[in-house]
C-alpha positions in Angstrom: 64.8 134.6 85.5 68.0 132.6 85.4 69.7 131.7 82.1 71.1 128.3 81.6 73.5 127.0 78.9 72.8 123.9 76.8 75.2 121.8 78.9 73.6 122.9 82.2 70.4 120.9 81.8 71.0 118.8 84.9 71.9 121.9 86.9 68.7 123.5 85.7 66.5 120.6 86.8 68.0 120.5 90.3 67.7 124.3 90.8 64.1 124.2 89.5 63.3 121.5 92.1 65.0 123.5 94.9 63.0 126.7 94.0 59.8 124.7 94.0 60.5 123.2 97.4 61.4 126.6 98.8 58.1 128.1 97.7 55.3 127.0 100.2 52.7 128.4 97.9 53.1 126.0 95.0 50.5 124.6 92.6 49.4 122.0 95.1 48.4 124.6 97.7 50.0 125.5 101.0 52.6 123.0 102.1 55.5 122.9 104.5 59.1 123.4 103.5 61.2 120.2 103.4 64.5 121.6 104.6 66.2 118.2 104.7 65.4 117.5 101.0 66.5 121.0 100.1 69.9 120.5 101.8 70.4 117.2 100.0 69.5 118.8 96.7 71.8 121.7 97.4 74.7 119.4 98.1 73.9 117.5 94.9 73.7 120.8 93.0 77.1 122.0 94.3 78.7 118.7 93.3 77.1 118.7 89.8 78.3 122.3 89.2 81.8 121.4 90.3 81.9 118.3 88.1 80.7 120.0 85.0 82.8 123.2 85.3 86.0 121.4 86.1 85.8 119.6 82.8 84.7 122.3 80.3 85.9 121.9 76.8 87.1 125.1 74.9 83.7 125.6 73.2 81.8 125.3 76.5 84.2 127.8 78.0 83.4 130.1 75.1 79.7 129.8 75.9 80.3 130.6 79.6 82.4 133.7 78.5 79.3 134.9 76.6 76.8 134.1 79.3 74.1 136.8 79.5 74.3 137.0 83.3 78.1 137.4 83.4 79.2 140.6 85.2 80.1 143.3 82.8 82.6 146.2 82.8 80.0 148.7 84.3 79.5 146.4 87.3 83.3 146.4 88.1 83.7 150.1 87.5 80.8 150.9 89.7 81.9 148.6 92.6 85.7 148.7 92.4 86.3 152.4 92.0 85.3 155.5 93.9 84.5 159.0 92.5 84.2 157.8 88.9 84.0 160.7 86.6 83.0 159.7 83.0 84.8 161.2 80.0 83.2 161.1 76.5 84.0 161.7 72.9 87.0 161.4 70.6 87.1 165.1 69.7 86.9 164.0 66.0 83.6 162.4 65.3 81.5 161.6 68.4 80.9 159.4 71.4 80.9 155.6 71.3 78.6 154.1 74.0 80.1 150.6 73.7 83.0 151.9 75.9 82.8 153.4 79.4 85.8 155.6 80.4 86.8 158.1 82.9 88.8 159.2 85.9 88.4 157.3 89.2 90.0 156.5 92.5 91.3 153.1 93.4 92.5 152.5 96.9 93.6 156.2 97.2 95.3 156.4 93.8 93.9 158.3 90.9 93.6 156.1 87.8 92.1 156.2 84.3 89.5 153.4 83.7 88.4 152.2 80.3 85.9 149.3 79.8 84.2 147.7 76.9 80.5 147.4 77.8 78.0 144.9 76.3 74.9 145.9 78.3 72.7 144.0 80.7 69.4 143.8 78.8 68.2 144.0 75.2 67.8 147.8 75.1 71.1 148.5 76.7 72.8 146.0 74.5 71.5 147.7 71.4 72.6 151.1 72.8 76.1 149.7 73.6 76.3 147.9 70.2 76.9 144.6 72.1 80.3 145.8 73.1 81.6 146.2 69.6 83.5 149.5 69.5 83.6 151.8 66.5 86.6 153.9 65.4 85.5 156.8 67.7 85.6 154.5 70.6 89.2 153.5 70.0 90.1 157.2 69.4 88.5 158.1 72.6 90.6 155.5 74.4 93.7 156.9 72.7 92.8 160.4 73.8 92.3 159.3 77.4 95.4 157.1 77.6 97.5 160.1 76.4 95.9 162.2 79.2 96.7 159.5 81.7 100.3 159.4 80.4 100.6 163.2 80.7 99.5 163.3 84.3 101.1 160.0 85.4 97.9 158.1 86.0 97.8 154.2 85.8 95.4 152.9 83.2 93.1 150.0 84.0 91.2 148.4 81.1 88.3 145.9 81.1 88.1 143.8 78.0 84.8 142.2 76.9 84.0 142.3 73.2 83.2 139.9 70.4 85.4 142.2 68.2 85.5 145.6 66.6 82.3 146.7 64.8 82.6 145.6 61.1 80.0 148.0 59.7 80.4 150.0 56.5 80.4 153.3 58.4 83.1 152.1 60.8 85.3 151.0 58.0 84.8 154.3 56.2 85.9 156.2 59.3 89.1 154.1 59.5 88.4 151.2 61.9 91.7 149.4 61.1 93.7 152.6 61.5 92.1 153.4 64.8 92.9 149.9 66.2 96.5 150.1 65.0 96.9 153.6 66.6 95.4 152.3 69.8 97.9 149.4 70.0 100.7 151.8 69.2 99.6 154.2 71.9 99.2 151.4 74.5 102.7 150.2 73.9 104.2 153.7 74.2 102.7 154.7 77.5 105.1 155.5 80.3 102.5 154.7 83.0 101.4 151.3 84.4 98.7 149.6 82.3 96.6 146.6 83.4 94.1 144.8 81.2 91.5 142.4 82.6 89.7 140.1 80.1 86.4 139.5 81.9 84.5 137.7 79.1 85.2 137.7 75.4 88.5 139.0 74.1 87.7 138.9 70.4 90.1 139.8 67.6 91.8 143.2 67.2 89.0 144.8 69.0 90.4 143.3 72.2 94.1 143.6 71.4 93.7 147.3 70.8 93.1 147.7 74.6 95.1 144.7 75.8 98.6 145.7 74.9 99.4 146.3 78.6 102.1 145.6 81.1 99.9 143.0 82.8 97.1 141.0 81.2 94.8 139.3 83.6 92.1 136.9 82.5 89.1 135.4 84.2 89.2 131.6 84.4 86.3 131.1 82.0 87.1 134.0 79.7 88.4 133.6 76.1 91.0 135.6 74.1 91.5 134.9 70.4 92.2 136.5 67.0 88.8 135.3 65.6 85.6 133.7 67.0 85.4 129.9 66.9 82.5 130.1 64.4 84.5 132.4 62.1 87.6 130.1 62.3 85.4 127.0 61.6 83.8 128.7 58.6 87.2 129.5 57.1 89.2 126.4 57.8 86.5 123.6 57.8 83.9 125.4 55.6 81.5 124.4 58.4 80.5 126.9 61.2 79.3 123.9 63.3 82.9 122.8 63.8 83.1 125.1 66.8 84.7 122.6 69.2 87.5 121.7 66.8 88.2 125.4 66.0 88.0 126.5 69.7 90.5 123.7 70.6 92.9 124.5 67.8 93.0 128.2 68.6 94.1 127.8 72.3 91.7 130.5 73.4 91.2 129.5 77.0 93.0 131.1 80.0 94.9 127.9 80.8 96.3 127.6 77.3 97.2 131.3 77.1 99.0 131.2 80.5 101.1 128.3 79.3 102.0 130.3 76.2 102.8 133.3 78.4 100.4 135.5 76.5 98.6 136.4 79.7 100.1 137.0 83.2 97.5 135.6 85.6 94.3 133.7 85.7 91.7 135.1 88.1 89.8 132.1 89.5 86.0 132.2 89.2 83.4 130.8 91.6 82.2 127.3 90.8 79.7 127.7 88.0 81.0 130.9 86.6 81.5 134.6 87.7 77.8 135.2 87.5 77.0 132.8 90.4 78.9 134.9 93.0 79.5 138.5 92.0 80.8 139.5 95.4 83.5 136.8 95.4 84.7 137.6 91.9 84.7 141.3 92.7 87.0 140.7 95.7 89.4 138.6 93.7 89.6 141.2 90.9 90.3 143.9 93.5 93.1 142.0 95.1 94.7 141.1 91.8 94.6 144.7 90.5 96.0 146.0 93.8 98.9 143.5 93.8 100.0 144.2 90.2 99.5 147.9 90.5 101.8 147.9 93.5 104.5 146.1 91.5 104.3 148.5 88.6 104.0 151.8 90.5 107.5 151.5 91.9 109.0 151.2 88.4 110.4 154.2 86.5 108.8 155.4 83.3 111.5 153.9 81.1 111.4 150.6 83.0 107.6 150.4 82.5 108.0 150.9 78.7 110.8 148.3 78.6 108.8 145.9 80.6 105.9 146.1 78.2 108.2 145.9 75.1 110.0 142.8 76.4 106.8 141.1 77.4 105.5 141.2 73.9 108.8 140.5 72.2 109.3 137.3 74.3 105.9 135.8 73.4 106.4 132.4 71.7 110.2 132.3 72.1 110.2 129.6 74.8 108.6 126.9 72.6 110.6 124.5 70.4 109.7 126.4 67.2 111.2 129.6 68.6 114.1 128.3 70.7 116.7 129.7 68.3 114.9 133.0 67.5 117.1 136.0 67.9 116.2 139.6 68.8 115.4 142.0 66.0 118.9 143.6 66.4 120.6 140.1 66.2 118.5 139.2 63.2 119.5 142.5 61.4 123.2 142.0 62.2 123.0 138.4 61.1 121.3 139.4 57.9 123.9 142.0 57.0 126.7 139.5 57.8 125.2 137.0 55.4 124.9 139.6 52.6 128.6 140.4 53.0 129.5 136.7 53.1 127.6 136.1 49.8 129.3 139.1 48.3 132.7 137.8 49.3 132.0 134.4 47.8 130.9 136.0 44.5 134.1 138.2 44.5 136.3 135.1 45.0 134.7 133.4 42.0 134.4 136.4 39.8 136.7 135.0 37.2 134.7 131.8 36.8 131.4 133.8 36.7 132.6 136.1 33.9 134.1 133.1 32.0 130.7 131.3 32.2 128.8 134.4 31.0 131.3 134.8 28.1 130.9 131.2 27.0 127.1 131.5 27.1 127.3 134.6 24.9 129.6 132.8 22.4 127.3 129.8 22.3 124.2 131.9 21.7 125.9 133.7 18.8 127.0 130.5 17.2 123.5 129.1 17.5 122.0 132.2 15.9 124.5 132.0 13.0 123.7 128.4 12.3 119.9 128.6 12.6 119.5 132.3 11.5 
């Protein structure tokens, strides 16, 4: 059974009609298949899908990113890599099934693969906690990234989560610390790292695994610090203001590419990645192969510097940041200003002491007169 979004009603009607015409054993009994009418409807369907998906607003893009039929991390891991060998546990608390991780082979190269998995049906989604990782999931990722760094293995990460799990148990086990440590670990790796945002890239739960040399993003995926509903509840006190909040947050792939937060948009088939899984699989494979080839020829220190400079330069090309300096320049400038102020104070020391003396004399006189 196909799932349709609320703005796909016209698409649903046409597809339903095509399916009815293709079935010769319909409610009216045996009938012939009208191929001419099917062809016309198919052309109409393709045009309608193209028209709708070429003009999606940010909230509609969010709904597509959350689509139930969208290919998940497990699909890409199963079909992009050979000899996948799963690795489990954080060696501190336990296993987190909302992430799939392990060693694999990609085009003849050994790699470490980590993916956030939402699940395909209700039972698997409950088991996977709807892709919301707990602290042990992030600590497992840290453990495996360190193994990859030790043995010189590139790390490929698939991002698809509404956010880190906010439960009481997760907070008690140090959710924030685990996310922070994961970001720190990601930034310090001396091996190539590539993150692909395939659906939702929600909050710190996504950033924890997206601090990579290359960040690729599906055309209809989203990447934001908070969900549109959460943002609307905080800023507008109205969770229904999802379109306004989604637009304000610049969470679509086009906006994020302009801001240079991501490095590439992976185009999706018309109607979303779920409509042609083989095509999106081919595009992801080509993209990973190209970026991995660029990074593999770099030295360990060059990889670390590349990642460091990538994140330090985010936001510096916009008007608000045109005059921003590097952290070293800011420190030097700050020290210079301190000495400048100190020099000015030294030059006017006589007047400062005289002013203080006069204030003291005046206060004593006032106390004597009114005491």
